[in-house]
ZAPA-638265 format. One record per residue (C-alpha): x, y, z; chain. Coordinates in nm, 2 decimals, m for minus. Layout:
# ZAPA-638265
site xx X | yy Y | zz Z | cadena A $
...
***
This chain:
# ZAPA-638265
site xx 10.76 | yy 9.06 | zz 21.79 | cadena A $
site xx 10.46 | yy 9.15 | zz 22.01 | cadena A $
site xx 10.16 | yy 9.35 | zz 21.90 | cadena A $
site xx 10.25 | yy 9.61 | zz 22.16 | cadena A $
site xx 10.61 | yy 9.65 | zz 22.05 | cadena A $
site xx 10.52 | yy 9.65 | zz 21.70 | cadena A $
site xx 10.28 | yy 9.93 | zz 21.74 | cadena A $
site xx 10.54 | yy 10.13 | zz 21.96 | cadena A $
site xx 10.80 | yy 10.09 | zz 21.69 | cadena A $
site xx 10.58 | yy 10.25 | zz 21.41 | cadena A $
site xx 10.50 | yy 10.54 | zz 21.66 | cadena A $
site xx 10.85 | yy 10.60 | zz 21.72 | cadena A $
site xx 10.92 | yy 10.59 | zz 21.34 | cadena A $
site xx 10.62 | yy 10.85 | zz 21.28 | cadena A $
site xx 10.76 | yy 11.07 | zz 21.57 | cadena A $
site xx 11.09 | yy 11.07 | zz 21.40 | cadena A $
site xx 11.04 | yy 11.11 | zz 21.04 | cadena A $
site xx 10.67 | yy 11.24 | zz 21.02 | cadena A $
site xx 10.74 | yy 11.63 | zz 20.99 | cadena A $
site xx 11.00 | yy 11.58 | zz 20.75 | cadena A $
site xx 10.80 | yy 11.36 | zz 20.50 | cadena A $
site xx 10.53 | yy 11.60 | zz 20.54 | cadena A $
site xx 10.77 | yy 11.87 | zz 20.43 | cadena A $
site xx 10.87 | yy 11.66 | zz 20.15 | cadena A $
site xx 10.51 | yy 11.58 | zz 20.04 | cadena A $
site xx 10.44 | yy 11.93 | zz 20.06 | cadena A $
site xx 10.69 | yy 12.05 | zz 19.83 | cadena A $
site xx 10.56 | yy 11.83 | zz 19.56 | cadena A $
site xx 10.18 | yy 11.85 | zz 19.59 | cadena A $
site xx 10.17 | yy 12.22 | zz 19.73 | cadena A $
site xx 9.88 | yy 12.13 | zz 19.94 | cadena A $
site xx 9.88 | yy 12.06 | zz 20.30 | cadena A $
site xx 9.58 | yy 11.83 | zz 20.35 | cadena A $
site xx 9.70 | yy 11.60 | zz 20.03 | cadena A $
site xx 10.05 | yy 11.59 | zz 20.16 | cadena A $
site xx 9.92 | yy 11.48 | zz 20.48 | cadena A $
site xx 9.72 | yy 11.20 | zz 20.29 | cadena A $
site xx 10.02 | yy 11.10 | zz 20.13 | cadena A $
site xx 10.26 | yy 11.07 | zz 20.44 | cadena A $
site xx 9.97 | yy 10.88 | zz 20.60 | cadena A $
site xx 9.96 | yy 10.63 | zz 20.29 | cadena A $
site xx 10.32 | yy 10.60 | zz 20.30 | cadena A $
site xx 10.34 | yy 10.50 | zz 20.67 | cadena A $
site xx 10.04 | yy 10.25 | zz 20.64 | cadena A $
site xx 10.23 | yy 10.10 | zz 20.34 | cadena A $
site xx 10.55 | yy 10.07 | zz 20.54 | cadena A $
site xx 10.37 | yy 9.91 | zz 20.83 | cadena A $
site xx 10.19 | yy 9.66 | zz 20.58 | cadena A $
site xx 10.50 | yy 9.57 | zz 20.42 | cadena A $
site xx 10.77 | yy 9.65 | zz 20.64 | cadena A $
site xx 10.92 | yy 9.29 | zz 20.59 | cadena A $
site xx 11.02 | yy 9.41 | zz 20.25 | cadena A $
site xx 11.26 | yy 9.70 | zz 20.40 | cadena A $
site xx 11.61 | yy 9.53 | zz 20.37 | cadena A $
site xx 11.80 | yy 9.82 | zz 20.52 | cadena A $
site xx 11.99 | yy 9.88 | zz 20.21 | cadena A $
site xx 11.95 | yy 10.25 | zz 20.26 | cadena A $
site xx 11.86 | yy 10.43 | zz 20.57 | cadena A $
site xx 11.49 | yy 10.42 | zz 20.68 | cadena A $
site xx 11.47 | yy 10.79 | zz 20.62 | cadena A $
site xx 11.59 | yy 10.74 | zz 20.27 | cadena A $
site xx 11.35 | yy 10.45 | zz 20.23 | cadena A $
site xx 11.07 | yy 10.66 | zz 20.36 | cadena A $
site xx 11.14 | yy 10.97 | zz 20.16 | cadena A $
site xx 11.16 | yy 10.74 | zz 19.85 | cadena A $
site xx 10.82 | yy 10.62 | zz 19.90 | cadena A $
site xx 10.68 | yy 10.96 | zz 19.98 | cadena A $
site xx 10.82 | yy 11.09 | zz 19.64 | cadena A $
site xx 10.66 | yy 10.81 | zz 19.48 | cadena A $
site xx 10.34 | yy 10.87 | zz 19.61 | cadena A $
site xx 10.36 | yy 11.24 | zz 19.54 | cadena A $
site xx 10.47 | yy 11.14 | zz 19.17 | cadena A $
site xx 10.16 | yy 10.90 | zz 19.17 | cadena A $
site xx 9.93 | yy 11.19 | zz 19.31 | cadena A $
site xx 10.04 | yy 11.44 | zz 19.06 | cadena A $
site xx 9.97 | yy 11.19 | zz 18.77 | cadena A $
site xx 9.63 | yy 11.09 | zz 18.91 | cadena A $
site xx 9.29 | yy 11.18 | zz 18.77 | cadena A $
site xx 9.19 | yy 11.31 | zz 19.06 | cadena A $
site xx 9.47 | yy 11.58 | zz 19.08 | cadena A $
site xx 9.40 | yy 11.69 | zz 18.75 | cadena A $
site xx 9.02 | yy 11.72 | zz 18.79 | cadena A $
site xx 9.09 | yy 11.95 | zz 19.09 | cadena A $
site xx 9.33 | yy 12.16 | zz 18.87 | cadena A $
site xx 9.09 | yy 12.19 | zz 18.63 | cadena A $
site xx 8.80 | yy 12.32 | zz 18.85 | cadena A $
site xx 9.04 | yy 12.55 | zz 19.03 | cadena A $
site xx 9.13 | yy 12.70 | zz 18.66 | cadena A $
site xx 8.74 | yy 12.73 | zz 18.60 | cadena A $
site xx 8.66 | yy 12.89 | zz 18.92 | cadena A $
site xx 8.98 | yy 13.07 | zz 19.02 | cadena A $
site xx 9.20 | yy 12.98 | zz 19.34 | cadena A $
site xx 9.05 | yy 13.00 | zz 19.67 | cadena A $
site xx 9.13 | yy 13.28 | zz 19.87 | cadena A $
site xx 9.07 | yy 13.11 | zz 20.23 | cadena A $
site xx 9.39 | yy 13.14 | zz 20.46 | cadena A $
site xx 9.46 | yy 12.82 | zz 20.66 | cadena A $
site xx 9.65 | yy 12.84 | zz 20.95 | cadena A $
site xx 9.92 | yy 12.63 | zz 20.77 | cadena A $
site xx 9.91 | yy 12.89 | zz 20.49 | cadena A $
site xx 9.95 | yy 13.19 | zz 20.75 | cadena A $
site xx 10.26 | yy 13.00 | zz 20.87 | cadena A $
site xx 10.39 | yy 12.97 | zz 20.55 | cadena A $
site xx 10.37 | yy 13.32 | zz 20.46 | cadena A $
site xx 10.57 | yy 13.42 | zz 20.78 | cadena A $
site xx 10.86 | yy 13.21 | zz 20.69 | cadena A $
site xx 11.16 | yy 13.43 | zz 20.62 | cadena A $
site xx 11.26 | yy 13.30 | zz 20.27 | cadena A $
site xx 10.88 | yy 13.27 | zz 20.12 | cadena A $
site xx 11.03 | yy 13.40 | zz 19.83 | cadena A $
site xx 11.24 | yy 13.09 | zz 19.77 | cadena A $
site xx 10.93 | yy 12.85 | zz 19.82 | cadena A $
site xx 10.72 | yy 13.05 | zz 19.58 | cadena A $
site xx 11.02 | yy 13.04 | zz 19.32 | cadena A $
site xx 11.04 | yy 12.67 | zz 19.39 | cadena A $
site xx 10.70 | yy 12.62 | zz 19.31 | cadena A $
site xx 10.77 | yy 12.77 | zz 18.96 | cadena A $
site xx 10.96 | yy 12.53 | zz 18.85 | cadena A $
site xx 10.86 | yy 12.21 | zz 18.68 | cadena A $
site xx 10.86 | yy 11.90 | zz 18.91 | cadena A $
site xx 11.19 | yy 11.74 | zz 18.77 | cadena A $
site xx 11.39 | yy 12.07 | zz 18.87 | cadena A $
site xx 11.19 | yy 12.11 | zz 19.18 | cadena A $
site xx 11.26 | yy 11.76 | zz 19.29 | cadena A $
site xx 11.65 | yy 11.76 | zz 19.24 | cadena A $
site xx 11.69 | yy 12.10 | zz 19.42 | cadena A $
site xx 11.49 | yy 11.96 | zz 19.73 | cadena A $
site xx 11.68 | yy 11.67 | zz 19.76 | cadena A $
site xx 12.02 | yy 11.83 | zz 19.72 | cadena A $
site xx 11.99 | yy 12.13 | zz 19.89 | cadena A $
site xx 11.71 | yy 12.08 | zz 20.16 | cadena A $
site xx 11.77 | yy 11.71 | zz 20.22 | cadena A $
site xx 12.14 | yy 11.74 | zz 20.14 | cadena A $
site xx 12.14 | yy 11.43 | zz 19.94 | cadena A $
site xx 12.43 | yy 11.36 | zz 19.71 | cadena A $
site xx 12.39 | yy 11.38 | zz 19.32 | cadena A $
site xx 12.46 | yy 10.98 | zz 19.32 | cadena A $
site xx 12.21 | yy 10.89 | zz 19.57 | cadena A $
site xx 11.95 | yy 11.12 | zz 19.41 | cadena A $
site xx 12.03 | yy 10.96 | zz 19.07 | cadena A $
site xx 11.98 | yy 10.62 | zz 19.24 | cadena A $
site xx 11.64 | yy 10.74 | zz 19.41 | cadena A $
site xx 11.51 | yy 10.87 | zz 19.07 | cadena A $
site xx 11.65 | yy 10.58 | zz 18.87 | cadena A $
site xx 11.81 | yy 10.83 | zz 18.62 | cadena A $
site xx 12.20 | yy 10.90 | zz 18.51 | cadena A $
site xx 12.39 | yy 11.12 | zz 18.78 | cadena A $
site xx 12.48 | yy 11.33 | zz 18.47 | cadena A $
site xx 12.11 | yy 11.40 | zz 18.42 | cadena A $
site xx 12.06 | yy 11.50 | zz 18.78 | cadena A $
site xx 12.38 | yy 11.75 | zz 18.77 | cadena A $
site xx 12.21 | yy 11.89 | zz 18.42 | cadena A $
site xx 11.88 | yy 11.95 | zz 18.61 | cadena A $
site xx 12.05 | yy 12.10 | zz 18.91 | cadena A $
site xx 12.22 | yy 12.35 | zz 18.67 | cadena A $
site xx 11.92 | yy 12.45 | zz 18.49 | cadena A $
site xx 11.71 | yy 12.49 | zz 18.82 | cadena A $
site xx 11.96 | yy 12.71 | zz 18.96 | cadena A $
site xx 11.95 | yy 12.92 | zz 18.66 | cadena A $
site xx 11.57 | yy 12.94 | zz 18.64 | cadena A $
site xx 11.58 | yy 13.03 | zz 19.01 | cadena A $
site xx 11.83 | yy 13.27 | zz 18.97 | cadena A $
site xx 11.61 | yy 13.47 | zz 18.74 | cadena A $
site xx 11.36 | yy 13.50 | zz 18.99 | cadena A $
site xx 11.55 | yy 13.56 | zz 19.30 | cadena A $
site xx 11.78 | yy 13.84 | zz 19.25 | cadena A $
site xx 12.07 | yy 13.90 | zz 19.50 | cadena A $
site xx 12.02 | yy 13.53 | zz 19.67 | cadena A $
site xx 12.35 | yy 13.37 | zz 19.77 | cadena A $
site xx 12.35 | yy 12.99 | zz 19.68 | cadena A $
site xx 12.61 | yy 12.92 | zz 19.95 | cadena A $
site xx 12.31 | yy 13.00 | zz 20.20 | cadena A $
site xx 12.03 | yy 12.79 | zz 20.02 | cadena A $
site xx 12.24 | yy 12.47 | zz 20.14 | cadena A $
site xx 12.21 | yy 12.58 | zz 20.50 | cadena A $
site xx 11.86 | yy 12.70 | zz 20.50 | cadena A $
site xx 11.56 | yy 12.47 | zz 20.55 | cadena A $
site xx 11.19 | yy 12.51 | zz 20.49 | cadena A $
***
């Protein structure tokens, strides 16, 4: 394969999956700049190790898994913990970014806010199940845990969200996207 063809191939992959992966990363790290860095790292890693992709899952699933793993790595990192500590000491910034302004206009902002109050274990299963429409079997494989654990997390996450969002129909949640 020629270099030009390879570059065109990766550009197509970025165009097709970039926005979706950015939303996935944002839902984990809650910061658009960090989410962009994570997605960029994912595409670089995929480009460098593209021969390791065996096609056992769809490319989208493979890239989502990479994004979820990178997001988890970031959340566990010292850099993230240091930033959170400084924010607690100084207080959260009140600067409004264009991305933040756009998110505030989203019709279901209440849902997004409620999602962010959940622990990462509950948030990720809700995101994967409802927003990405991945089955519990696939989620269990992705997270490397038993399917029963995924179902339990889904049930507990729903109960926690139900307390925060009164009158929201769960049937609508499946059809909504961020």
